[in-house]
N, C-alpha and C positions, 0 to 999 in steps of 0.2 A: 195591802199587798199587791205587787205588780205581777199580773198573770202573763204579761207579754214575755217576761224572761223565762218562764217555765215552758213555753211552747218552743219547741226546737224546729229548725228548718228540716224539710223532708230530705232524706238521703239523695245524693246525686245518682243519676242513672249510671248504668254500667258503660256508658260511652267513653268515659275516661280510661277505663280498663281496656277497652278495645283499641283505643288510640295508642296506649302504651304497648300493647301487644304488637300492633302494626309497626311501631318504631323499632322494637326489638327485632322483629322478623326482617325488616329492611336492613338494619345494621348487620344482622347475621348474613344475609345474602351479599351485602357489599363486602364483608370480610372474606367470603368465599371467592368472590371475583378478584379482590385484591391479591389474595393468595395465589390464584391461578396466574395472574399477570406477573407476579413476583417470580413464580416458578418458571414461567416462560422466558423471562428475562435471564434468569440463571442458566437455563438450558441454551439460550442463544449465545450467551457469553462463553459457555463451555465449548460449543461447536466452533465459535470463532477462534478460541485458543487452540483447539485441535487442528484447525485449518492452518493457523500460523505455524504450529510445530511442523506439520507436514511440508509446508512451503519452505521453511527454514532448512529442513532436512534435505529436500531435493536441491535447493539452491546451494547449500553447503557441499553437496556431492559434486555438482557441476563446477563450482568455484574451485574445489580441490583438484578436480581433473584438469581444469584449465591451467591452474598454477603448476601442475606437474608436467604439462606439455613442454617438450624440449624445443619445438619449432619456435622461431621468433614471431610472436604474435602479441597483440594488445587490443584492448577495448578503449575507445576514446569517445568523448561526448561530442556530438555533431555541432552543437551551438557554440561551445566554448573552446573546443580543441584540447581539453584536458584529458590526459591519459588516465584511465580509471583502473584498469587491471593489466598486468603484464605477466608474461611467462619467463622462466629462467633463460630461455634462448634469446628473448628480447633484451634482457639485461646484459647477457654476454656479448650481444652485438653492439652494445654501447648506445642504445637508443634511449629516449627520455623515460625517466621513472614515473611511477604513478603520482599524480598530483601536479605534474608539470605539463605545459602545453606541448603538443606534438612538434611544433616548430621551434622549440627552445634551443635545439642544437643545429637546426638547419633553417635559418630565418626565411629564405625564399619559399619554403614550404607553406608559409602562412597564406600567401596569395592563392596557391592551389587549393588549400583547405577551405578558404572562404568561397571558392567557386564550386564547391560540391553542391549539387542541386538539393533543395529542400524537398521533403516528402510532399506529395500532392495532398489535396484536401481529404481524399478518401483513404489516405495512408499508404499509397503506392510509393515505393522507393526506387531510385535509379539502380541500375545494375552495377556490376563491378567497375571500379574506377582505378586508374593507375596514377600514382603520385610519384614524382621524382624527388628524392631527398639527397641532393648532391649526386654522388656516384651510385647511390642505392635506389632501388625501386620498391615502393610500397604498393600493395594491392589493397584498396579500401572497399569493403563490402558493407553498405548501409543495411542495417537490420530493420525488420518490420515487426508488427504485432506488439507484444508487451515490451519489446526492446527498441521500439521506435525512438530515434534520436541517438542511438548508439551505433558506432561504426567499428567493425572488426578490421584491424590492420594486420597485414602479413608481409613480412620481408621476403622479397624474391631474390 
């Protein structure tokens, strides 16, 4: 009879149980941290959506007020000369509609438009400018801040 088979190996020490417990504890802590990051991301997305709604509301109010203005006025892009927003008074005066260049009806106005000084490096814009559109006179006000690059045009 072979006695070597009857002798069993001694039981393993409890080190493997400690390692398993350590892995489980680490996974638990990682899951808590992942949950906190996930909740923080959701909170940041909610705050960003609320800010977008607030901005859209205030922009909508100002846009509606500008569109209801009866004085002939418009916003135009400084770089391209495209009219962006117009008032009913602007339309009644027969001036270019939104999406058309400001000089579409008065071609010589293009040279005057191109001569409007650009904003300086620190965002300073020139003061009021007077542009002659044939027999009409337009007062151009370059805007600054968030509206940098937009020019308010008013018919005089």
